[in-house]
Backbone as CSV, one residue per row, in Angstrom:
resi,resn,N_x,N_y,N_z,CA_x,CA_y,CA_z,C_x,C_y,C_z
1,MET,11.096,10.836,-2.565,10.219,9.701,-1.836,9.568,10.194,-0.362
2,VAL,8.567,9.918,0.091,7.658,9.962,1.166,7.613,8.753,1.715
3,ILE,8.158,9.090,3.197,7.596,7.581,4.172,6.402,8.169,4.927
4,ILE,5.693,6.949,4.928,4.186,7.705,5.946,4.819,6.768,7.009
5,MET,4.862,7.361,8.002,5.034,6.179,9.288,3.746,6.557,9.922
6,SER,3.450,5.273,10.283,2.095,4.811,10.733,2.364,4.221,12.313
7,ASN,1.127,3.926,13.161,0.959,3.395,14.627,0.364,1.761,13.801
8,PHE,-0.305,2.062,12.929,-1.173,1.077,12.619,-0.433,-0.335,11.664
9,LEU,-0.701,-1.408,12.271,0.287,-2.501,11.407,-1.293,-3.442,10.719
10,PRO,-1.347,-3.961,9.678,-1.948,-4.642,9.540,-1.449,-6.173,10.008
11,ALA,-2.618,-6.856,9.859,-3.176,-8.216,10.988,-3.054,-9.322,10.298
12,ALA,-2.139,-9.321,9.166,-2.554,-10.213,8.354,-1.535,-11.808,8.783
13,MET,-0.564,-11.511,9.707,0.246,-12.322,9.982,-0.519,-12.986,10.923
14,ILE,-1.231,-12.686,11.679,-2.349,-13.116,12.894,-3.455,-14.626,11.753
15,ASN,-3.591,-14.030,10.424,-4.094,-15.302,9.433,-3.516,-15.999,9.101
16,GLU,-2.054,-15.746,8.685,-1.144,-16.680,8.472,-0.429,-17.740,9.363
17,THR,-0.846,-17.150,10.943,0.121,-17.910,11.645,-1.358,-18.659,12.002
18,LEU,-2.500,-19.259,12.253,-3.870,-19.321,12.596,-3.600,-20.289,11.288
19,GLU,-3.271,-20.259,10.231,-3.619,-21.804,9.042,-1.903,-22.358,9.165
20,GLU,-1.097,-21.681,9.474,-0.434,-22.379,9.590,-0.213,-23.589,10.922
21,VAL,-0.782,-22.922,12.158,-0.892,-23.475,13.397,-2.301,-24.799,13.489
22,CYS,-3.060,-24.538,12.666,-4.327,-25.420,12.107,-3.316,-26.914,10.641
23,GLU,-3.035,-26.255,10.349,-1.879,-27.493,9.653,-0.678,-28.198,10.269
24,LYS,-0.325,-27.698,11.402,0.571,-28.698,12.196,-0.130,-29.474,13.247
25,ILE,-1.292,-29.354,13.332,-2.567,-29.746,14.236,-2.603,-30.836,13.666
26,ALA,-3.610,-30.604,12.259,-3.512,-31.649,11.554,-2.406,-33.094,11.120
27,ASP,-1.076,-32.525,10.981,-0.095,-33.449,10.849,0.337,-33.805,12.598
28,LEU,-0.163,-33.230,13.333,0.657,-34.164,14.978,-0.501,-35.360,15.204
29,LYS,-2.102,-34.724,14.485,-2.848,-36.089,15.019,-3.029,-37.429,13.777
30,LEU,-2.545,-36.891,12.582,-2.366,-37.679,11.916,-0.887,-39.149,12.260
31,GLN,0.104,-38.029,13.018,1.287,-39.175,13.767,0.898,-40.026,15.268
32,ILE,-0.233,-39.120,15.898,-0.610,-39.808,16.645,-1.848,-40.596,16.335
33,GLY,-2.367,-40.491,15.788,-3.261,-41.852,15.322,-2.953,-42.638,15.002
34,LYS,-1.543,-43.109,14.625,-0.756,-44.417,14.653,-0.850,-44.751,16.128
35,THR,-0.830,-44.189,16.788,-0.138,-44.210,18.551,-1.507,-44.876,19.223
36,ASP,-2.374,-44.378,18.871,-3.954,-44.748,19.526,-3.951,-43.577,20.708
37,ASP,-3.784,-42.735,20.849,-3.319,-41.753,22.198,-4.710,-40.927,22.317
38,GLU,-5.687,-41.076,23.081,-6.960,-40.400,22.629,-6.687,-39.442,22.946
39,THR,-6.310,-39.371,24.373,-6.384,-38.089,25.388,-5.474,-36.578,24.341
40,MET,-4.613,-36.946,23.625,-3.705,-36.154,23.302,-4.571,-35.993,21.848
41,ILE,-5.118,-36.517,20.971,-6.062,-36.501,19.747,-7.151,-35.589,20.146
42,SER,-7.321,-35.752,21.533,-8.824,-34.909,21.867,-8.388,-33.435,22.130
43,ARG,-7.320,-33.114,23.100,-6.659,-32.249,23.188,-6.379,-31.179,21.807
44,LEU,-5.566,-31.993,21.048,-5.013,-31.451,20.081,-6.391,-31.221,18.941
45,THR,-7.644,-32.146,18.696,-8.839,-31.312,17.845,-9.446,-30.170,18.849
46,GLU,-9.285,-29.874,20.029,-9.931,-28.885,20.924,-8.781,-27.579,20.071
47,LEU,-7.538,-27.620,20.060,-6.791,-26.783,19.882,-7.026,-25.804,18.354
48,GLU,-7.032,-27.389,17.690,-7.472,-26.961,16.205,-8.647,-26.249,16.212
49,GLU,-10.042,-26.767,16.711,-11.430,-26.171,16.678,-10.959,-24.916,17.102
50,ILE,-10.313,-24.552,17.963,-10.196,-23.005,18.585,-9.781,-22.054,17.086
51,ALA,-8.557,-22.829,17.024,-7.807,-21.789,15.946,-8.526,-22.050,14.532
52,LEU,-9.290,-22.491,14.254,-10.144,-22.591,12.913,-11.471,-21.634,13.198
53,ASP,-11.915,-21.935,14.479,-12.926,-20.817,14.974,-12.573,-19.142,14.731
54,LEU,-11.482,-19.215,15.164,-10.573,-17.979,15.043,-10.282,-17.047,13.885
55,TRP,-9.625,-18.373,13.084,-9.361,-17.972,11.848,-10.467,-17.339,10.874
56,VAL,-11.710,-18.357,10.978,-12.996,-18.014,10.150,-13.567,-16.637,10.723
57,PHE,-13.472,-16.408,12.033,-14.235,-14.867,12.668,-13.168,-13.835,11.434
58,ILE,-11.814,-13.813,11.733,-11.527,-13.118,11.340,-10.962,-12.725,9.825
59,GLU,-11.369,-14.064,9.274,-11.362,-13.964,7.517,-13.313,-13.035,7.073
60,ARG,-14.332,-13.233,7.708,-15.349,-12.673,7.934,-14.910,-11.084,8.095
61,PHE,-14.568,-10.153,8.058,-13.993,-9.359,8.841,-14.396,-8.353,6.915
62,PRO,-14.523,-7.022,7.063,-14.766,-6.712,5.642,-13.302,-5.922,4.934
63,CYS,-12.387,-5.691,5.982,-11.110,-5.589,6.075,-10.184,-6.160,6.945
64,GLN,-9.036,-6.263,6.475,-8.292,-6.733,7.370,-8.124,-6.040,8.307
65,PRO,-7.788,-6.720,9.817,-7.708,-6.323,11.359,-6.456,-5.528,11.422
66,LEU,-6.688,-4.508,11.804,-5.061,-3.859,12.398,-4.519,-4.058,13.697
67,ILE,-3.535,-4.267,13.538,-2.859,-3.592,15.301,-2.218,-2.211,15.455
68,TYR,-2.495,-1.843,16.285,-2.198,-0.081,17.102,-0.734,-0.489,17.413
69,THR,0.287,0.340,17.340,1.369,-0.071,18.597,1.851,1.341,19.427
70,GLY,1.016,2.900,19.190,1.151,3.850,19.590,0.383,4.094,21.305
71,GLN,0.483,5.060,21.709,0.540,5.093,23.002,-1.556,4.977,23.345
72,GLY,-1.815,4.972,24.456,-3.287,4.881,24.984,-3.478,3.555,25.115
73,SER,-4.768,3.280,25.868,-4.810,1.928,26.041,-6.364,2.016,24.531
74,THR,-6.513,0.330,24.886,-7.857,-0.067,23.828,-8.918,1.048,24.207
75,GLU,-9.308,0.956,25.300,-10.632,2.411,25.547,-10.551,3.023,24.593
76,GLU,-9.250,4.276,24.874,-8.920,5.321,24.743,-8.692,5.332,22.981
77,ILE,-8.033,4.414,22.050,-7.928,4.116,20.694,-9.395,3.846,20.442
78,ILE,-10.402,3.316,20.577,-11.314,2.993,20.198,-11.850,4.281,20.183
79,ASN,-12.085,5.120,21.408,-13.042,6.008,21.152,-12.504,7.391,20.131
80,ARG,-11.017,7.126,20.401,-10.625,8.129,19.171,-10.926,7.726,18.021
81,LEU,-10.887,6.576,17.866,-11.615,6.070,16.536,-12.710,6.906,16.095
82,ASP,-13.411,6.090,16.613,-15.626,6.382,16.800,-15.417,8.133,16.842
83,TRP,-14.729,8.953,17.122,-15.006,10.218,17.186,-14.422,10.821,16.107
84,ALA,-13.341,10.302,15.132,-12.679,10.929,14.092,-13.786,10.399,12.701
85,LEU,-14.163,9.191,12.961,-15.286,8.629,11.722,-16.411,9.309,11.973
86,THR,-16.760,9.931,13.493,-18.232,10.418,13.023,-18.024,11.969,12.954
87,PHE,-17.126,12.508,13.234,-15.945,14.078,12.190,-16.726,13.595,11.055
88,MET,-15.748,12.624,10.388,-15.111,12.738,8.703,-16.713,12.504,7.978
89,GLU,-17.349,11.533,8.633,-18.766,11.720,7.923,-20.158,13.153,7.709
90,GLU,-19.580,13.877,8.755,-20.388,15.144,9.209,-19.816,16.198,8.482
91,VAL,-18.815,15.823,7.966,-17.534,17.075,7.393,-18.299,17.394,5.948
92,ASP,-18.720,18.155,5.406,-18.681,18.746,3.910,-17.533,19.317,3.566
93,TYR,-16.924,18.816,2.794,-15.378,19.067,2.553,-15.599,20.179,1.531
94,GLY,-16.507,20.184,0.679,-16.250,21.361,-0.283,-16.522,22.669,0.718
95,GLU,-17.418,22.467,1.144,-17.866,23.609,2.250,-16.949,23.743,3.326
96,ALA,-16.176,23.170,3.828,-14.736,23.359,4.676,-13.993,24.128,3.904
97,PHE,-13.750,23.835,2.520,-13.004,24.055,1.814,-12.926,25.423,1.289
98,ASN,-14.136,26.090,1.078,-14.168,27.253,0.794,-14.685,28.384,1.615
99,LYS,-14.641,27.930,3.080,-14.522,29.085,4.567,-12.881,28.820,4.519
100,ALA,-12.350,27.976,3.951,-11.160,27.842,4.173,-10.281,29.014,3.391
101,LEU,-10.862,29.099,2.445,-10.330,30.161,1.146,-10.918,31.505,1.635
102,LYS,-12.014,31.701,2.020,-12.615,32.467,2.584,-11.710,32.933,3.316
103,ASN,-11.501,32.302,4.394,-10.189,33.279,5.762,-9.308,33.339,5.329
104,ILE,-8.627,32.762,3.992,-7.303,33.192,3.741,-7.296,34.785,3.267
105,LYS,-8.731,34.773,2.563,-8.266,36.025,1.764,-8.569,37.630,3.102
């Protein structure tokens, strides 16, 4: 069995948590609606809108967001990933493999 360790975690929990927050806010709004506390309803509505906006924003990504748990600042990690992706797009793997084989012989 091969175990691959990674400093990247899927951030699905963010979507699940946002959904749960929205549901709880909606429930509280229904309960508070019975007491006519307009200030509380207004603040809960603001929280619900913020959570929904974030949830919709994340859902629009073409892939699930990742959480990086390794060393380095956010800027450093973004720069490393950009460099790696650029390098990967520029490499002809067939040619690189053939060169590696020639160097071995």
